[in-house]
C-alpha positions as CSV (number, residue, x, y, z in Angstrom):
1,M,11.4,14.3,86.6
2,L,11.3,17.7,88.4
3,K,15.1,17.9,89.3
4,G,16.1,21.4,89.8
5,K,12.5,22.7,90.3
6,T,11.2,24.3,93.5
7,A,7.4,23.8,94.4
8,L,5.2,25.7,96.8
9,I,2.1,23.6,98.2
10,T,-0.3,25.6,100.4
11,G,-2.0,23.7,103.2
12,A,0.6,20.9,103.0
13,S,0.8,19.7,106.6
14,R,-1.6,16.8,106.1
15,G,-4.0,15.1,103.6
16,I,-3.9,15.8,100.1
17,G,-1.5,18.7,100.4
18,K,1.0,16.4,102.3
19,A,0.7,13.8,99.7
20,I,1.3,16.2,96.8
21,A,4.5,17.5,98.7
22,I,5.9,14.1,99.2
23,E,5.2,12.9,95.6
24,L,6.9,16.2,94.0
25,A,9.8,15.5,96.5
26,K,9.9,11.9,95.2
27,N,10.1,13.3,91.7
28,N,13.2,15.4,92.8
29,A,11.5,19.0,93.3
30,N,12.5,21.0,96.4
31,V,9.2,21.7,98.4
32,V,8.0,24.4,100.4
33,I,5.3,23.3,102.8
34,N,3.0,26.2,103.8
35,Y,0.7,25.7,106.8
36,Y,-1.3,27.6,109.3
37,N,-2.1,25.1,112.0
38,G,-0.6,21.8,112.5
39,G,1.6,21.5,115.5
40,E,4.5,19.3,114.7
41,E,3.1,18.0,111.5
42,P,4.6,20.7,109.0
43,Q,8.2,19.7,110.1
44,K,7.4,16.3,109.9
45,V,6.4,16.6,106.3
46,V,9.9,18.5,105.8
47,E,11.7,15.8,107.2
48,E,9.9,13.1,105.1
49,A,10.6,15.2,102.0
50,K,14.2,15.5,102.8
51,K,14.6,11.8,102.7
52,Y,14.6,12.1,98.8
53,S,17.6,14.5,98.9
54,V,15.8,17.6,98.2
55,E,15.6,21.0,100.0
56,S,12.5,21.4,101.9
57,I,11.2,24.3,104.4
58,A,7.9,24.9,106.1
59,V,6.5,28.5,106.0
60,K,3.6,29.4,108.3
61,A,1.1,31.8,106.5
62,D,-2.7,32.3,106.7
63,V,-3.4,32.2,103.2
64,S,-6.6,34.1,103.6
65,N,-4.6,37.1,104.9
66,F,-2.8,39.0,101.9
67,D,-0.1,40.4,104.2
68,E,1.0,37.2,105.5
69,V,1.0,35.7,102.1
70,K,3.3,38.5,100.7
71,Q,5.7,37.9,103.7
72,M,5.7,34.0,102.8
73,A,6.6,35.0,99.1
74,E,9.3,37.1,100.4
75,A,10.7,34.4,102.6
76,I,10.5,31.9,99.7
77,E,12.4,34.2,97.3
78,K,15.0,34.8,100.0
79,K,15.7,31.0,100.3
80,F,15.1,29.8,96.7
81,G,15.0,32.9,94.4
82,K,12.1,31.2,92.4
83,I,9.1,28.9,92.4
84,D,8.7,26.7,89.3
85,I,5.6,24.9,90.7
86,L,2.7,26.4,92.5
87,V,-0.1,24.2,94.1
88,N,-3.0,25.8,95.5
89,N,-4.4,23.2,97.9
90,A,-5.4,24.9,101.2
91,G,-9.0,24.7,102.0
92,I,-11.7,24.3,104.5
93,V,-15.3,23.2,104.9
94,K,-18.2,24.6,106.9
95,D,-21.1,22.8,105.9
96,R,-24.6,24.0,106.6
97,T,-27.9,24.5,104.6
98,L,-28.2,28.0,103.4
99,K,-31.0,28.6,105.8
100,N,-28.7,27.9,108.7
101,M,-25.3,29.3,107.2
102,T,-24.1,32.3,108.9
103,V,-22.2,35.2,107.3
104,D,-19.2,33.9,109.2
105,D,-19.5,30.4,107.8
106,W,-19.7,31.8,104.3
107,N,-16.8,34.2,104.5
108,A,-14.5,31.8,106.2
109,V,-14.9,29.4,103.2
110,I,-14.7,31.7,100.5
111,N,-11.5,33.7,102.0
112,T,-9.6,30.5,102.6
113,N,-10.8,28.5,99.6
114,L,-11.0,31.2,96.8
115,N,-9.6,34.4,98.0
116,S,-6.3,32.6,98.8
117,I,-5.9,31.5,95.3
118,F,-5.8,35.2,94.3
119,Y,-3.6,36.3,97.2
120,V,-1.0,33.3,96.6
121,T,-0.8,33.4,92.9
122,K,-0.5,37.2,92.6
123,S,2.2,37.1,95.2
124,I,4.1,34.3,93.8
125,L,3.7,34.8,90.1
126,P,6.6,37.3,90.0
127,L,8.8,34.3,91.0
128,I,7.5,32.0,88.4
129,N,9.6,31.9,85.2
130,E,8.7,30.8,81.7
131,G,7.6,27.0,81.7
132,G,6.3,27.3,85.2
133,R,3.1,25.5,86.6
134,I,0.2,26.6,88.5
135,I,-2.3,23.9,89.7
136,S,-5.2,24.5,91.9
137,I,-7.2,21.9,93.8
138,S,-10.8,22.4,93.1
139,S,-13.7,19.7,93.7
140,I,-16.3,18.0,91.7
141,V,-18.7,19.8,94.1
142,G,-17.7,23.0,92.4
143,Q,-19.1,21.4,89.1
144,Y,-22.2,19.6,90.5
145,G,-23.0,21.2,93.9
146,N,-23.7,19.2,96.9
147,F,-26.3,19.5,99.7
148,G,-25.3,21.7,102.5
149,Q,-22.2,23.1,100.7
150,C,-23.2,26.2,99.0
151,N,-20.1,28.3,100.4
152,Y,-17.9,25.2,99.5
153,A,-19.3,24.6,96.1
154,A,-19.1,28.5,95.2
155,S,-15.5,28.5,96.3
156,K,-14.5,25.5,94.1
157,A,-16.4,26.7,91.2
158,G,-14.6,30.0,91.5
159,I,-11.4,28.1,91.2
160,V,-12.3,26.8,87.7
161,G,-13.2,30.2,86.2
162,F,-9.9,31.6,87.9
163,T,-8.0,28.9,86.2
164,K,-9.3,29.0,82.8
165,S,-8.9,32.9,82.8
166,L,-5.3,32.9,84.1
167,A,-4.4,30.1,81.5
168,K,-5.3,32.5,78.8
169,E,-3.4,35.4,80.4
170,L,0.0,33.3,81.0
171,G,0.0,31.0,77.9
172,K,2.3,33.6,76.1
173,K,4.9,32.9,78.9
174,K,4.4,29.1,78.5
175,I,3.2,28.8,82.1
176,T,0.3,26.3,82.3
177,V,-2.6,26.8,84.7
178,N,-4.7,23.8,85.4
179,A,-7.1,22.4,88.3
180,V,-7.7,19.0,89.7
181,A,-11.1,18.3,91.1
182,P,-11.2,15.4,93.4
183,G,-14.1,13.5,94.4
184,S,-14.3,11.7,97.8
185,V,-10.9,11.4,99.2
186,K,-9.7,9.7,102.6
187,T,-8.8,12.7,104.6
188,S,-9.4,14.2,107.9
189,I,-12.2,16.1,106.3
190,T,-14.2,13.0,105.4
191,K,-13.1,10.6,108.3
192,D,-16.1,11.7,110.4
193,I,-18.9,11.0,107.7
194,P,-21.3,8.6,109.1
195,L,-20.7,5.1,107.7
196,I,-24.1,4.6,106.0
197,R,-23.6,7.8,104.0
198,K,-20.0,6.5,103.0
199,K,-21.4,3.2,101.9
200,L,-24.2,5.0,99.7
201,M,-21.4,7.5,98.4
202,N,-19.1,4.4,97.4
203,Y,-22.1,2.7,95.8
204,M,-22.4,5.9,93.5
205,I,-18.6,5.6,92.6
206,A,-17.8,3.5,89.6
207,L,-14.6,2.3,91.1
208,K,-16.5,1.6,94.4
209,E,-14.3,3.2,96.7
210,E,-12.8,6.6,98.1
211,A,-9.6,7.9,96.5
212,E,-6.3,7.9,98.5
213,P,-4.5,11.5,98.7
214,E,-1.9,9.9,96.7
215,D,-4.2,9.4,93.7
216,V,-4.7,13.1,93.5
217,A,-0.9,13.8,94.1
218,N,-0.1,11.5,91.2
219,V,-2.2,13.6,88.8
220,V,-0.7,17.0,90.1
221,A,3.0,15.5,89.7
222,F,2.0,14.7,86.0
223,L,0.7,18.4,85.4
224,A,3.8,19.8,87.1
225,S,6.1,17.7,84.7
226,E,7.2,18.4,81.2
227,K,4.8,15.6,80.1
228,A,2.0,18.0,80.6
229,R,3.6,20.9,78.7
230,Y,0.7,21.2,76.3
231,I,-2.2,21.0,78.9
232,T,-3.6,24.4,80.3
233,G,-6.8,25.5,81.3
234,A,-7.9,22.1,82.0
235,V,-9.9,20.6,84.8
236,I,-9.0,17.1,85.7
237,N,-11.6,15.1,87.9
238,V,-10.0,12.5,90.0
239,D,-13.3,10.9,91.3
240,G,-13.4,7.4,90.4
241,G,-16.2,8.0,88.2
242,L,-18.5,9.6,90.7
243,S,-19.4,12.6,88.4
244,F,-20.7,10.6,85.3
């Protein structure tokens, strides 16, 4: 479905980012695995992607640092010459009530989750030709809020506004810009949630279970494909019915 395309996925050494990278590779796209921390994990994702007969490389860059992002863009241009699909996925949480939240807690989340969207998209946009795809991972928390997540909710809500505005700017170039907003997903971020809280959360989900990372990846792969050519400025919730 994506043969001949090249995709950059930020924060792709584990969790949702890894699932997206592998799903795009399954659909014949070359994949660039961006990471900041991860030990051997980024190279493991590269090797798994290569099983699908595509090219794959791992590029280390702190997406909250504009200079490092520019260097990543230069490395990608040298290797592939272009990017057809950009997936802004990198994100962190530092949950605290606003009363207990520090300036560092706020800045770390805003810089990694929101400022990075600007840094990466601005740096990669010159490499995206007509018909390209920009997909950013938001969250239903950005739409409905969540206790102890003022910083996270603000960052994910910002992604929605960024997505809709950029979609209007790039429509004339046939570049679509969309966001995916997961609910609760089985990742390292959620694995430490107390069991009783998970049970309560699952009770509130219409489908009565958390999403797998692959559930998000499947939607991203669709938005990256030609089948989604007429969808732009959209925010697609992947939450099992938690938000209604």
